[in-house]
N, C-alpha and C positions, 0 to 999 in steps of 0.2 A: 504493500500500500504506500509506504514512504517513497518508493521509487516513482510511482505515478505522481505523487505530490511534487517531487523535485522536478519532474519533467514539465508539469504544469507551471511550476514556478519559473523555470528557465524561459518558457514561452512568454510568461507574463512580464518578464523584464523589459520587453519591447514596449510595454504600455507606458505612456506618459500621462500624468495626472495634472490637468489644468495648466498645461504649458501652451496657452493660447497665443496665436499670432495676430497682431493688430496692424493692418495696413490702412492707409489714408489717401483719399482723393478729394481735392478741392476743385470744384467745377465753377468756372467763371464764364457767364454767357453775356456776350455783347450783342450789338445789333445784327452782326453777320458772322460772328466767330464764336467758337466754344473752345475753352482751354481747360485741360485736365492736368492739374499739378499732382502727380502721384508720388507717394512715399511708401515703398514696398520693402518689407523685411527681406534681407538677402539670403537667409538660411535655406529656404526651400528651393531655391533655384537649382541647387546641386541635385535635387531629386528628379528634375526633369531635363537638365542639361549637364553634360559632363564638363565641369568647370575646373576640376583638379588636374591641371596640366602636369605638375611634378609628382603626382601620386603620393602626397604626404598627408592626405586625409584632412587637410586644412585649405579652405578656399580663401585666398588672399584678395585684397582689393585690386591688385594688379591683374589677377586672373578674371575678376569681374569686369574690369575694363577691357581686357583682351577679348572677352566674349560678348562685347556690347551688342553686336548685330544679332547674335542668336538670342540674347535675352530680350531685346526689343521685339524681335519677331514673335517669340513666345508670348510676351506680354500683350501684343496687339491681337494675337489669336484668342485671347481670353477676355478681351474688353470690346464690346460691340455697342456702338451708339447709333441710334436711328431716329429719324424724324420723318413723319408722313410715310412710314414704312420703308423709307429709303435709308440704306446704310451710309453713315457719314464716314468718309475716309479720314483717319487720324494719322498724323505725321509726328514722329518723335523728335525731341531736341532737348538740350540742357541735361545731358546724361551725367550724373555724378553720384559718388558714394559718400556717405557721411555716417558718423556715429552719434546715436542718441542714447544716453545712459550706457547700458551694456550691450546694445544691439546695433548692428550695422543696417543701414537703410539705403535703398536705391532711390534717388530723386530723379524723376524724369518728367518732362513736360510733353503732353500730347495736345495737338491742336487740329481743328477742322473747321469747316464752313457750315453755317446754319442758314436756313431760309428766313426765319423770323423768330422773335421772342414770344410770339403769341401762340405758336404751335408747340405742344408738348414734345419733349424728348423722352426716349426710352433707353435706359442703360442696362446692359447685361454684363455681369462680372462673375467670372468663374475661376479666377486665378488660385490654384492650389487647393480648391475645394475638394477635388477628387482624391487628394492624398492626405488631407488633414481636416477632420470634421470640426476642429476647434478654431479654424481660420475665421477671422472677422475683417470686414472692410468698412470703414466709416467714410461716408460721403457727405460733403458739405457743398451745397449748390448756392452760388451767389449771383443775383441779378441786380439790376438797377434799384429794385424796390424790396427784395426779399433775401433772406438767408434761410435755406431749408436743409435739415439734416436727415440722413437716411442711414440705415444699418443693413449691410449685406452679410449673409452667412450661407452655409451649404443648403439651408432650408429656404432661403430667400435670395435668389441669384439675379433677380431683375427688379427694377423699379421704374415707374413712370415719373419723370421729372416734371411734375405738373406746374412747377413754378408758383404753386400756392402753398402757403404755410399749412403744415399738418396741425390738427387739434391736439390739445393735451391728452384727450382720450385716446387718440391714435398712438401717441408715445407711451401711454400707460399700457395698452395692449401689447405693444412691441416689446417693452421691457418685462411684462408679465410672461410672455412667451420665452424671452431670453432666460429668465429665472428658472423656468421649467427645464429647458434644455441644458442649462448650466449644471443643475443637480443630476440630470440624467447622463450627461457626458463627462461628469467629473468622477473618475473612478475612485478617488480617495474618499470623497464624501459619500458616495454610494456604498462603499465597503464599510464605512463607519456605521451608517444606518443599518446595514445588513447585520453587523456585529451586535447591534442593539436588538434587532428583531428576532434573531435565531434563538437566544436563550429565553425570550419572553414567554414561550409556551411551556417552560420547565419550571419546576420548583424543587428546592433542596431542603430536605428535613434531615437533620443530623448529617449522616454521610450518604443518604440515598437521594438520588435525583429521579424525579418522576414527572409525568405530564400534569399540568394544572388541572384542577377539578372540572372546569368548564371553559367553553370558548369565550363566554362573556367575561369571565375573570381574567383570562389571558389577554383579551383585547383591552380591557380596562387598564391592566398593568402597562401594556405597550403604549396606550394613549397617554398615560401619565409621563412615561419616559420620553416619548417624542415631543410632547408639549413642553417639557422641561428643556429639551434640546432646542426647540424652536424659540422659546422665550430668550434663552441665553444668546443664541446666534443673532437674534433680531436686535438685541441690545448693542452688541459690538459692531454689527453691520451698520446700524444707524450712526453710532458714535464715530466710527472710523470714516464713513462716507461723508459725514457732515464736518469732518476735521475737528472733532471733539476729543479724539484719542488716536494715537498712532504707534505702531510697533513695526520694526523692520520686517519686511516681507519674508526674508529668508528664515528668520526665527519662527514666524507664524507658520509657514509651510512645513518646516521641520517639526514644529509642535503638533501640527495636524497629523503628520505621519506617526509621531510617537503616540498620539492618542489612539490611533487605529491599532498600533502594535500592542499597547497595554490592554485594550478591550479584547483583542483577539486572544492574547495569552490568558486572560481571565476565563474565556470560553474553553480554551484547551484544558485548563486546570479544573474546569467545572466550579469555578469560584464566583459566586453571585454576591457581590458586596451588599451589606445592609444599607450603606449610605450611597446606593447607586445613583440616586437623584442628584446628590451633591457632585459626584464624579461627572455625570452627564452634563450638569450645568457648567462646570469648569471647562470641560472639553468643548461644549457648545460655544463658549466665549471665544475659544481659539478658532473654531470653524467660522464664526461670524466675521472675524478679521480676514479670513481667507476669502469669504464671499465679497467683502468690501474691496479687497484688492482687485478682484475681477470686475466688480461693478464700476470702480473708479476708471478702469481702462475703457469701459463702454460709455462713460458719461458723455453727453452731447451738449453742444452749445445751444443756447436759446431754448432749453427745456428746463422746467422747474425741477429743482433737485428732489423735492418731496414726491413728485410724480414718478421720477426714475426710481427712487428708493422704495416707495410703496409698491409699485408694479413689480419690480424685481424680487423683493422679499416675498410678496404674495405668490409669485411664480415658483420660488423655491419651496414654499409650503405646499403648493399644489402638487409639485413634483414628488415631494416626500409622501404626501397622502396617497398619491397614485401608486407609489412603490409598496406602501403598507397594504393597501387594498388588494394588490395583485399577489404579493408574496405571502402575507401572513396566513390567510386561510389554507394555503398549500402546506406551509410549515406546521400548522396545527394538525392537519390531517396526517402528515408523515411522522409527527412526533410520537405517535403510539407504537411505531415500529422500532425494533431493536437497533437498526442501523442509524437511526436519527442522531443519537448521541455520539457515535463513533465517526460516521461519514460526514454528516451535515454539521453538527456542532463543533466537533474537534477537527475533522478533516478540512473543512472549508476555512475554519479559523486558523489552522496551521499554515495553509497557503497564504492567507491574508497577513499573518504575522511576518512571514518571510518577505512578502512584497512590501509591507509597511516598513520593515527594517531596511530594505534596499532604498526605498524612498527617503527615509530619514538620513541615511549615510550620504546619499547623493545630494540632498538639499543642504545639509549642514556643512558639507565641504565645498 
């Protein structure tokens, strides 16, 4: 059995948790021209173009400049701008590489001709979406009268540039959806919630572990735990996003990995702490800072902060509730079988502990 766990663990090392990529395009529309100022993270270009000329596993800025034509060709194949169902030919210029914080970006200007400002434009953007589900592209559209912000993701690859401001309700729905997909695509948060759900159907009396007396009792215990976690992460998510509190992102992400590891080890040992709610609350505070880091990256101009915060947080809660409703009844059903405690409780927790330990070491270093 351990052999299979190790094989699964080696496979799982390829998983990245919440390492999202943020790209930016500022669109400026004049009477007869459109300009797209693109800032694209350079890391993923190696996945679609062989840039490593000296085979040292590091793509240098020189190599990025050497492959300028290939990069521009690929970029133009993933960005399509139309007006009146006619494709607008975009031409590249101002190709340069720069560093922002710890990430290299390609800055490139694309420009084309438009017929008028009164007819809507349609932009389709698919760069790297096929290789990375956590890719995001933030679009800001500026005209003589308005500034409109849009968010592109693998689930939303095209937008009508209506040149009309979106309502606050539209932004709320957009960030509500992002909150749902953030929890669903974030393997670390998913595993932590799973580590809370799995033992919720069990009870330990003295040294004997058995299934709880009823589904209602098990569900009530889980609701208390998830509610505690939700309250805690909502506090720190709000505080961090509104700049009322701040902790270094590396320490937060390392702490999240450590919280998963500790919870998984408790499951392996069949140790159910009496003060589980206090522990969940403390871990929830950590995860809230993690949510805030992701949300800060997605914050948009000209959108009320409370709209973003409330929509995203409600989306996270919606995603968690969906996971509980899907997984918990199945776990309660299987809990009566002997393999539940060995395969599901201890086995899955063992894999999770190894993965969380890998994340902790990778993030802390």
